[in-house]
N, CA, C and O atoms as a GROMACS GRO file, in nm:
protein
  488
    1UNK      N    1  22.480  11.857   6.014
    1UNK     CA    2  22.373  11.874   5.916
    1UNK      C    3  22.296  12.001   5.947
    1UNK      O    4  22.269  12.031   6.063
    2UNK      N    5  22.262  12.076   5.844
    2UNK     CA    6  22.192  12.203   5.862
    2UNK      C    7  22.049  12.178   5.905
    2UNK      O    8  21.988  12.078   5.868
    3UNK      N    9  21.997  12.270   5.985
    3UNK     CA   10  21.858  12.264   6.030
    3UNK      C   11  21.768  12.301   5.912
    3UNK      O   12  21.772  12.414   5.865
    4UNK      N   13  21.689  12.206   5.866
    4UNK     CA   14  21.604  12.227   5.748
    4UNK      C   15  21.504  12.338   5.772
    4UNK      O   16  21.468  12.410   5.678
    5UNK      N   17  21.458  12.354   5.895
    5UNK     CA   18  21.356  12.457   5.924
    5UNK      C   19  21.410  12.598   5.900
    5UNK      O   20  21.332  12.688   5.867
    6UNK      N   21  21.541  12.617   5.914
    6UNK     CA   22  21.596  12.752   5.898
    6UNK      C   23  21.656  12.774   5.760
    6UNK      O   24  21.703  12.883   5.730
    7UNK      N   25  21.654  12.670   5.675
    7UNK     CA   26  21.709  12.684   5.540
    7UNK      C   27  21.622  12.777   5.457
    7UNK      O   28  21.499  12.776   5.468
    8UNK      N   29  21.686  12.855   5.377
    8UNK     CA   30  21.617  12.945   5.284
    8UNK      C   31  21.665  12.911   5.144
    8UNK      O   32  21.781  12.876   5.123
    9UNK      N   33  21.574  12.922   5.051
    9UNK     CA   34  21.611  12.900   4.912
    9UNK      C   35  21.559  13.020   4.834
    9UNK      O   36  21.448  13.018   4.781
   10UNK      N   37  21.640  13.126   4.827
   10UNK     CA   38  21.595  13.247   4.759
   10UNK      C   39  21.566  13.222   4.612
   10UNK      O   40  21.616  13.126   4.552
   11UNK      N   41  21.487  13.306   4.557
   11UNK     CA   42  21.449  13.292   4.416
   11UNK      C   43  21.560  13.348   4.327
   11UNK      O   44  21.540  13.444   4.252
   12UNK      N   45  21.676  13.286   4.339
   12UNK     CA   46  21.791  13.326   4.257
   12UNK      C   47  21.862  13.200   4.212
   12UNK      O   48  21.830  13.090   4.256
   13UNK      N   49  21.958  13.215   4.124
   13UNK     CA   50  22.036  13.100   4.078
   13UNK      C   51  22.127  13.047   4.187
   13UNK      O   52  22.182  12.938   4.172
   14UNK      N   53  22.145  13.122   4.297
   14UNK     CA   54  22.234  13.079   4.403
   14UNK      C   55  22.171  12.974   4.496
   14UNK      O   56  22.238  12.923   4.585
   15UNK      N   57  22.046  12.941   4.476
   15UNK     CA   58  21.979  12.843   4.560
   15UNK      C   59  22.041  12.705   4.534
   15UNK      O   60  22.039  12.658   4.420
   16UNK      N   61  22.096  12.640   4.636
   16UNK     CA   62  22.162  12.511   4.616
   16UNK      C   63  22.068  12.405   4.557
   16UNK      O   64  22.111  12.325   4.474
   17UNK      N   65  21.944  12.405   4.598
   17UNK     CA   66  21.848  12.307   4.544
   17UNK      C   67  21.825  12.335   4.396
   17UNK      O   68  21.820  12.242   4.316
   18UNK      N   69  21.811  12.461   4.360
   18UNK     CA   70  21.788  12.497   4.220
   18UNK      C   71  21.908  12.458   4.133
   18UNK      O   72  21.891  12.415   4.019
   19UNK      N   73  22.027  12.473   4.187
   19UNK     CA   74  22.147  12.436   4.111
   19UNK      C   75  22.147  12.286   4.085
   19UNK      O   76  22.174  12.242   3.973
   20UNK      N   77  22.116  12.207   4.189
   20UNK     CA   78  22.112  12.061   4.173
   20UNK      C   79  22.006  12.020   4.072
   20UNK      O   80  22.031  11.938   3.985
   21UNK      N   81  21.887  12.078   4.084
   21UNK     CA   82  21.778  12.046   3.992
   21UNK      C   83  21.816  12.087   3.850
   21UNK      O   84  21.782  12.017   3.754
   22UNK      N   85  21.884  12.198   3.835
   22UNK     CA   86  21.926  12.243   3.702
   22UNK      C   87  22.022  12.143   3.638
   22UNK      O   88  22.017  12.120   3.518
   23UNK      N   89  22.109  12.083   3.719
   23UNK     CA   90  22.208  11.989   3.666
   23UNK      C   91  22.145  11.854   3.634
   23UNK      O   92  22.174  11.796   3.530
   24UNK      N   93  22.059  11.802   3.723
   24UNK     CA   94  22.006  11.667   3.702
   24UNK      C   95  21.857  11.664   3.672
   24UNK      O   96  21.800  11.556   3.653
   25UNK      N   97  21.794  11.781   3.666
   25UNK     CA   98  21.650  11.786   3.646
   25UNK      C   99  21.610  11.760   3.502
   25UNK      O  100  21.693  11.745   3.413
   26UNK      N  101  21.482  11.754   3.483
   26UNK     CA  102  21.429  11.725   3.352
   26UNK      C  103  21.390  11.579   3.343
   26UNK      O  104  21.415  11.500   3.434
   27UNK      N  105  21.330  11.546   3.234
   27UNK     CA  106  21.276  11.411   3.218
   27UNK      C  107  21.384  11.305   3.198
   27UNK      O  108  21.363  11.190   3.235
   28UNK      N  109  21.498  11.341   3.139
   28UNK     CA  110  21.594  11.239   3.097
   28UNK      C  111  21.728  11.240   3.169
   28UNK      O  112  21.793  11.136   3.176
   29UNK      N  113  21.771  11.353   3.223
   29UNK     CA  114  21.906  11.360   3.279
   29UNK      C  115  21.928  11.260   3.392
   29UNK      O  116  22.029  11.189   3.392
   30UNK      N  117  21.837  11.252   3.487
   30UNK     CA  118  21.855  11.159   3.599
   30UNK      C  119  21.857  11.015   3.548
   30UNK      O  120  21.933  10.932   3.599
   31UNK      N  121  21.775  10.985   3.447
   31UNK     CA  122  21.774  10.850   3.391
   31UNK      C  123  21.905  10.820   3.320
   31UNK      O  124  21.958  10.709   3.331
   32UNK      N  125  21.958  10.916   3.247
   32UNK     CA  126  22.087  10.899   3.180
   32UNK      C  127  22.194  10.871   3.285
   32UNK      O  128  22.271  10.775   3.272
   33UNK      N  129  22.199  10.954   3.388
   33UNK     CA  130  22.301  10.938   3.492
   33UNK      C  131  22.288  10.805   3.564
   33UNK      O  132  22.388  10.738   3.591
   34UNK      N  133  22.165  10.767   3.594
   34UNK     CA  134  22.144  10.640   3.662
   34UNK      C  135  22.193  10.523   3.576
   34UNK      O  136  22.251  10.427   3.627
   35UNK      N  137  22.169  10.531   3.446
   35UNK     CA  138  22.216  10.426   3.355
   35UNK      C  139  22.368  10.424   3.340
   35UNK      O  140  22.426  10.321   3.307
   36UNK      N  141  22.433  10.538   3.364
   36UNK     CA  142  22.579  10.544   3.353
   36UNK      C  143  22.651  10.500   3.481
   36UNK      O  144  22.772  10.481   3.480
   37UNK      N  145  22.577  10.484   3.590
   37UNK     CA  146  22.639  10.439   3.715
   37UNK      C  147  22.709  10.306   3.697
   37UNK      O  148  22.816  10.283   3.753
   38UNK      N  149  22.649  10.218   3.619
   38UNK     CA  150  22.705  10.083   3.602
   38UNK      C  151  22.824  10.079   3.506
   38UNK      O  152  22.887   9.974   3.490
   39UNK      N  153  22.854  10.191   3.442
   39UNK     CA  154  22.970  10.195   3.353
   39UNK      C  155  22.939  10.266   3.223
   39UNK      O  156  22.825  10.305   3.198
   40UNK      N  157  23.042  10.284   3.140
   40UNK     CA  158  23.026  10.356   3.013
   40UNK      C  159  22.921  10.291   2.923
   40UNK      O  160  22.904  10.169   2.921
   41UNK      N  161  22.852  10.377   2.849
   41UNK     CA  162  22.750  10.330   2.754
   41UNK      C  163  22.768  10.405   2.623
   41UNK      O  164  22.806  10.522   2.621
   42UNK      N  165  22.739  10.336   2.515
   42UNK     CA  166  22.737  10.400   2.384
   42UNK      C  167  22.602  10.469   2.366
   42UNK      O  168  22.505  10.437   2.435
   43UNK      N  169  22.597  10.562   2.274
   43UNK     CA  170  22.476  10.640   2.250
   43UNK      C  171  22.355  10.551   2.224
   43UNK      O  172  22.250  10.568   2.286
   44UNK      N  173  22.369  10.456   2.132
   44UNK     CA  174  22.256  10.369   2.098
   44UNK      C  175  22.215  10.280   2.214
   44UNK      O  176  22.097  10.246   2.228
   45UNK      N  177  22.310  10.244   2.298
   45UNK     CA  178  22.278  10.164   2.416
   45UNK      C  179  22.191  10.245   2.512
   45UNK      O  180  22.093  10.195   2.567
   46UNK      N  181  22.229  10.372   2.533
   46UNK     CA  182  22.146  10.459   2.616
   46UNK      C  183  22.006  10.474   2.555
   46UNK      O  184  21.906  10.474   2.626
   47UNK      N  185  22.001  10.487   2.424
   47UNK     CA  186  21.872  10.499   2.355
   47UNK      C  187  21.785  10.376   2.377
   47UNK      O  188  21.664  10.388   2.395
   48UNK      N  189  21.847  10.258   2.375
   48UNK     CA  190  21.770  10.134   2.399
   48UNK      C  191  21.722  10.126   2.543
   48UNK      O  192  21.613  10.074   2.569
   49UNK      N  193  21.802  10.177   2.636
   49UNK     CA  194  21.762  10.175   2.777
   49UNK      C  195  21.649  10.274   2.806
   49UNK      O  196  21.576  10.258   2.904
   50UNK      N  197  21.635  10.375   2.720
   50UNK     CA  198  21.532  10.477   2.737
   50UNK      C  199  21.458  10.494   2.605
   50UNK      O  200  21.472  10.598   2.540
   51UNK      N  201  21.379  10.395   2.563
   51UNK     CA  202  21.317  10.398   2.431
   51UNK      C  203  21.217  10.512   2.410
   51UNK      O  204  21.184  10.544   2.295
   52UNK      N  205  21.169  10.572   2.515
   52UNK     CA  206  21.072  10.680   2.498
   52UNK      C  207  21.136  10.814   2.461
   52UNK      O  208  21.066  10.908   2.423
   53UNK      N  209  21.268  10.823   2.471
   53UNK     CA  210  21.335  10.948   2.434
   53UNK      C  211  21.369  10.948   2.285
   53UNK      O  212  21.383  10.843   2.223
   54UNK      N  213  21.380  11.067   2.230
   54UNK     CA  214  21.422  11.079   2.091
   54UNK      C  215  21.574  11.094   2.086
   54UNK      O  216  21.636  11.131   2.186
   55UNK      N  217  21.632  11.067   1.971
   55UNK     CA  218  21.778  11.082   1.955
   55UNK      C  219  21.818  11.228   1.977
   55UNK      O  220  21.922  11.256   2.036
   56UNK      N  221  21.735  11.318   1.928
   56UNK     CA  222  21.765  11.460   1.944
   56UNK      C  223  21.767  11.500   2.092
   56UNK      O  224  21.859  11.569   2.137
   57UNK      N  225  21.666  11.455   2.168
   57UNK     CA  226  21.660  11.491   2.310
   57UNK      C  227  21.775  11.427   2.387
   57UNK      O  228  21.835  11.491   2.473
   58UNK      N  229  21.807  11.301   2.356
   58UNK     CA  230  21.918  11.234   2.421
   58UNK      C  231  22.049  11.309   2.393
   58UNK      O  232  22.130  11.327   2.483
   59UNK      N  233  22.067  11.350   2.270
   59UNK     CA  234  22.186  11.428   2.233
   59UNK      C  235  22.194  11.558   2.311
   59UNK      O  236  22.299  11.593   2.365
   60UNK      N  237  22.082  11.631   2.318
   60UNK     CA  238  22.080  11.759   2.390
   60UNK      C  239  22.111  11.741   2.538
   60UNK      O  240  22.189  11.816   2.595
   61UNK      N  241  22.049  11.641   2.600
   61UNK     CA  242  22.070  11.616   2.742
   61UNK      C  243  22.214  11.574   2.770
   61UNK      O  244  22.274  11.620   2.868
   62UNK      N  245  22.270  11.488   2.686
   62UNK     CA  246  22.409  11.447   2.703
   62UNK      C  247  22.504  11.566   2.687
   62UNK      O  248  22.602  11.577   2.760
   63UNK      N  249  22.476  11.653   2.593
   63UNK     CA  250  22.560  11.772   2.574
   63UNK      C  251  22.557  11.862   2.697
   63UNK      O  252  22.661  11.913   2.739
   64UNK      N  253  22.438  11.882   2.754
   64UNK     CA  254  22.427  11.964   2.875
   64UNK      C  255  22.505  11.901   2.990
   64UNK      O  256  22.575  11.971   3.063
   65UNK      N  257  22.491  11.770   3.007
   65UNK     CA  258  22.564  11.702   3.114
   65UNK      C  259  22.715  11.709   3.091
   65UNK      O  260  22.792  11.719   3.186
   66UNK      N  261  22.755  11.704   2.966
   66UNK     CA  262  22.897  11.716   2.932
   66UNK      C  263  22.947  11.858   2.962
   66UNK      O  264  23.056  11.875   3.016
   67UNK      N  265  22.868  11.958   2.926
   67UNK     CA  266  22.906  12.098   2.952
   67UNK      C  267  22.920  12.124   3.102
   67UNK      O  268  23.005  12.203   3.144
   68UNK      N  269  22.836  12.059   3.182
   68UNK     CA  270  22.842  12.078   3.327
   68UNK      C  271  22.952  11.995   3.392
   68UNK      O  272  22.973  12.003   3.513
   69UNK      N  273  23.024  11.915   3.311
   69UNK     CA  274  23.134  11.836   3.364
   69UNK      C  275  23.090  11.710   3.436
   69UNK      O  276  23.167  11.651   3.511
   70UNK      N  277  22.966  11.668   3.413
   70UNK     CA  278  22.909  11.551   3.479
   70UNK      C  279  22.936  11.424   3.399
   70UNK      O  280  22.961  11.317   3.455
   71UNK      N  281  22.932  11.437   3.268
   71UNK     CA  282  22.949  11.324   3.177
   71UNK      C  283  23.069  11.350   3.087
   71UNK      O  284  23.092  11.462   3.042
   72UNK      N  285  23.144  11.243   3.061
   72UNK     CA  286  23.258  11.249   2.968
   72UNK      C  287  23.222  11.175   2.841
   72UNK      O  288  23.165  11.066   2.845
   73UNK      N  289  23.255  11.234   2.728
   73UNK     CA  290  23.233  11.170   2.598
   73UNK      C  291  23.368  11.130   2.542
   73UNK      O  292  23.455  11.215   2.520
   74UNK      N  293  23.386  11.001   2.521
   74UNK     CA  294  23.510  10.949   2.466
   74UNK      C  295  23.486  10.908   2.321
   74UNK      O  296  23.400  10.826   2.292
   75UNK      N  297  23.564  10.968   2.231
   75UNK     CA  298  23.553  10.937   2.088
   75UNK      C  299  23.671  10.848   2.050
   75UNK      O  300  23.787  10.886   2.066
   76UNK      N  301  23.639  10.730   2.000
   76UNK     CA  302  23.742  10.637   1.955
   76UNK      C  303  23.761  10.653   1.805
   76UNK      O  304  23.664  10.654   1.729
   77UNK      N  305  23.885  10.666   1.763
   77UNK     CA  306  23.918  10.685   1.622
   77UNK      C  307  23.918  10.550   1.550
   77UNK      O  308  24.024  10.489   1.531
   78UNK      N  309  23.802  10.505   1.512
   78UNK     CA  310  23.790  10.380   1.438
   78UNK      C  311  23.672  10.392   1.343
   78UNK      O  312  23.593  10.486   1.351
   79UNK      N  313  23.660  10.295   1.254
   79UNK     CA  314  23.552  10.297   1.158
   79UNK      C  315  23.469  10.172   1.179
   79UNK      O  316  23.524  10.062   1.173
   80UNK      N  317  23.339  10.182   1.203
   80UNK     CA  318  23.266  10.307   1.222
   80UNK      C  319  23.305  10.375   1.353
   80UNK      O  320  23.352  10.308   1.445
   81UNK      N  321  23.287  10.507   1.360
   81UNK     CA  322  23.325  10.579   1.482
   81UNK      C  323  23.252  10.523   1.604
   81UNK      O  324  23.135  10.486   1.598
   82UNK      N  325  23.324  10.519   1.714
   82UNK     CA  326  23.267  10.470   1.839
   82UNK      C  327  23.276  10.582   1.941
   82UNK      O  328  23.381  10.643   1.959
   83UNK      N  329  23.163  10.609   2.008
   83UNK     CA  330  23.157  10.712   2.112
   83UNK      C  331  23.096  10.649   2.235
   83UNK      O  332  22.992  10.584   2.229
   84UNK      N  333  23.162  10.669   2.349
   84UNK     CA  334  23.111  10.620   2.477
   84UNK      C  335  23.093  10.736   2.573
   84UNK      O  336  23.168  10.832   2.572
   85UNK      N  337  22.991  10.723   2.655
   85UNK     CA  338  22.963  10.822   2.758
   85UNK      C  339  22.984  10.757   2.894
   85UNK      O  340  22.947  10.641   2.915
   86UNK      N  341  23.042  10.833   2.986
   86UNK     CA  342  23.066  10.782   3.121
   86UNK      C  343  23.056  10.898   3.219
   86UNK      O  344  23.061  11.015   3.180
   87UNK      N  345  23.041  10.863   3.347
   87UNK     CA  346  23.042  10.966   3.450
   87UNK      C  347  23.184  11.013   3.473
   87UNK      O  348  23.278  10.933   3.475
   88UNK      N  349  23.201  11.141   3.491
   88UNK     CA  350  23.330  11.196   3.532
   88UNK      C  351  23.343  11.175   3.683
   88UNK      O  352  23.248  11.130   3.747
   89UNK      N  353  23.458  11.206   3.738
   89UNK     CA  354  23.472  11.196   3.884
   89UNK      C  355  23.375  11.295   3.951
   89UNK      O  356  23.321  11.266   4.057
   90UNK      N  357  23.353  11.409   3.888
   90UNK     CA  358  23.255  11.505   3.938
   90UNK      C  359  23.114  11.445   3.930
   90UNK      O  360  23.035  11.461   4.023
   91UNK      N  361  23.084  11.378   3.820
   91UNK     CA  362  22.955  11.312   3.804
   91UNK      C  363  22.932  11.203   3.906
   91UNK      O  364  22.820  11.180   3.951
   92UNK      N  365  23.041  11.134   3.944
   92UNK     CA  366  23.033  11.028   4.045
   92UNK      C  367  22.980  11.082   4.178
   92UNK      O  368  22.921  11.006   4.256
   93UNK      N  369  23.000  11.211   4.206
   93UNK     CA  370  22.952  11.269   4.332
   93UNK      C  371  22.799  11.271   4.338
   93UNK      O  372  22.743  11.290   4.446
   94UNK      N  373  22.733  11.252   4.226
   94UNK     CA  374  22.586  11.249   4.223
   94UNK      C  375  22.528  11.111   4.257
   94UNK      O  376  22.407  11.098   4.276
   95UNK      N  377  22.612  11.009   4.264
   95UNK     CA  378  22.563  10.874   4.292
   95UNK      C  379  22.474  10.867   4.417
   95UNK      O  380  22.366  10.809   4.410
   96UNK      N  381  22.516  10.924   4.531
   96UNK     CA  382  22.430  10.914   4.650
   96UNK      C  383  22.291  10.976   4.628
   96UNK      O  384  22.191  10.924   4.677
   97UNK      N  385  22.287  11.086   4.554
   97UNK     CA  386  22.158  11.150   4.526
   97UNK      C  387  22.073  11.060   4.438
   97UNK      O  388  21.954  11.044   4.463
   98UNK      N  389  22.134  11.001   4.336
   98UNK     CA  390  22.060  10.913   4.245
   98UNK      C  391  22.011  10.789   4.318
   98UNK      O  392  21.899  10.743   4.293
   99UNK      N  393  22.093  10.733   4.407
   99UNK     CA  394  22.050  10.616   4.484
   99UNK      C  395  21.934  10.653   4.578
   99UNK      O  396  21.840  10.574   4.594
  100UNK      N  397  21.940  10.770   4.638
  100UNK     CA  398  21.829  10.814   4.724
  100UNK      C  399  21.702  10.834   4.643
  100UNK      O  400  21.592  10.801   4.689
  101UNK      N  401  21.716  10.889   4.523
  101UNK     CA  402  21.599  10.907   4.436
  101UNK      C  403  21.539  10.771   4.399
  101UNK      O  404  21.417  10.754   4.398
  102UNK      N  405  21.626  10.674   4.367
  102UNK     CA  406  21.579  10.539   4.335
  102UNK      C  407  21.505  10.478   4.453
  102UNK      O  408  21.396  10.422   4.438
  103UNK      N  409  21.565  10.489   4.572
  103UNK     CA  410  21.505  10.430   4.691
  103UNK      C  411  21.370  10.494   4.722
  103UNK      O  412  21.274  10.424   4.756
  104UNK      N  413  21.362  10.626   4.710
  104UNK     CA  414  21.236  10.696   4.736
  104UNK      C  415  21.131  10.652   4.635
  104UNK      O  416  21.016  10.627   4.671
  105UNK      N  417  21.170  10.641   4.509
  105UNK     CA  418  21.078  10.598   4.404
  105UNK      C  419  21.026  10.457   4.428
  105UNK      O  420  20.908  10.430   4.407
  106UNK      N  421  21.115  10.367   4.470
  106UNK     CA  422  21.072  10.231   4.500
  106UNK      C  423  20.976  10.227   4.618
  106UNK      O  424  20.879  10.151   4.618
  107UNK      N  425  21.004  10.311   4.719
  107UNK     CA  426  20.923  10.311   4.840
  107UNK      C  427  20.784  10.371   4.816
  107UNK      O  428  20.685  10.324   4.873
  108UNK      N  429  20.776  10.475   4.735
  108UNK     CA  430  20.651  10.550   4.722
  108UNK      C  431  20.585  10.540   4.586
  108UNK      O  432  20.488  10.610   4.559
  109UNK      N  433  20.635  10.454   4.498
  109UNK     CA  434  20.580  10.442   4.364
  109UNK      C  435  20.430  10.415   4.365
  109UNK      O  436  20.354  10.484   4.297
  110UNK      N  437  20.386  10.316   4.441
  110UNK     CA  438  20.244  10.279   4.444
  110UNK      C  439  20.159  10.395   4.494
  110UNK      O  440  20.052  10.422   4.440
  111UNK      N  441  20.206  10.463   4.599
  111UNK     CA  442  20.132  10.576   4.655
  111UNK      C  443  20.120  10.690   4.554
  111UNK      O  444  20.012  10.748   4.538
  112UNK      N  445  20.228  10.721   4.485
  112UNK     CA  446  20.226  10.829   4.386
  112UNK      C  447  20.132  10.793   4.271
  112UNK      O  448  20.051  10.876   4.229
  113UNK      N  449  20.143  10.671   4.220
  113UNK     CA  450  20.057  10.629   4.109
  113UNK      C  451  19.910  10.628   4.150
  113UNK      O  452  19.824  10.665   4.070
  114UNK      N  453  19.881  10.586   4.273
  114UNK     CA  454  19.743  10.586   4.323
  114UNK      C  455  19.690  10.729   4.332
  114UNK      O  456  19.576  10.755   4.292
  115UNK      N  457  19.770  10.820   4.383
  115UNK     CA  458  19.727  10.961   4.394
  115UNK      C  459  19.703  11.021   4.254
  115UNK      O  460  19.608  11.097   4.235
  116UNK      N  461  19.789  10.987   4.160
  116UNK     CA  462  19.770  11.037   4.023
  116UNK      C  463  19.642  10.982   3.963
  116UNK      O  464  19.567  11.054   3.897
  117UNK      N  465  19.618  10.852   3.984
  117UNK     CA  466  19.497  10.790   3.932
  117UNK      C  467  19.373  10.852   3.994
  117UNK      O  468  19.275  10.878   3.924
  118UNK      N  469  19.376  10.875   4.125
  118UNK     CA  470  19.262  10.936   4.195
  118UNK      C  471  19.236  11.078   4.147
  118UNK      O  472  19.120  11.119   4.136
  119UNK      N  473  19.342  11.154   4.119
  119UNK     CA  474  19.324  11.292   4.074
  119UNK      C  475  19.268  11.297   3.933
  119UNK      O  476  19.200  11.393   3.896
  120UNK      N  477  19.296  11.194   3.852
  120UNK     CA  478  19.238  11.187   3.717
  120UNK      C  479  19.089  11.158   3.722
  120UNK      O  480  19.015  11.198   3.633
  121UNK      N  481  19.045  11.089   3.826
  121UNK     CA  482  18.904  11.050   3.838
  121UNK      C  483  18.819  11.158   3.902
  121UNK      O  484  18.697  11.142   3.916
  122UNK      N  485  18.879  11.268   3.942
  122UNK     CA  486  18.803  11.376   4.008
  122UNK      C  487  18.736  11.463   3.905
  122UNK      O  488  18.668  11.559   3.941
   0.00000   0.00000   0.00000
């Protein structure tokens, strides 16, 4: 494991952290990926799992994940058309990161919410 104290993250696109954040960052991408861990989902199913997102935003985020090779879109030739989204094998490599994010969120949720509430009262 690399020594974190000596790690550098230059202000360029070559920064490994920036690359990861670019792929899974934003308000919806990590949530989409986390919901796909359990298996393929249809567009409307993802929308129901994330009711605060708009169809347009969900479409844009799924397209970006598809372009990055993280998500696969399967189109079934039937009427009405059926489309399913799933993680690619490349997308599966993000599972450990997503699980760590979930664990951190569970561990520190109360602390983060308390700090946010306190900062609003200042």
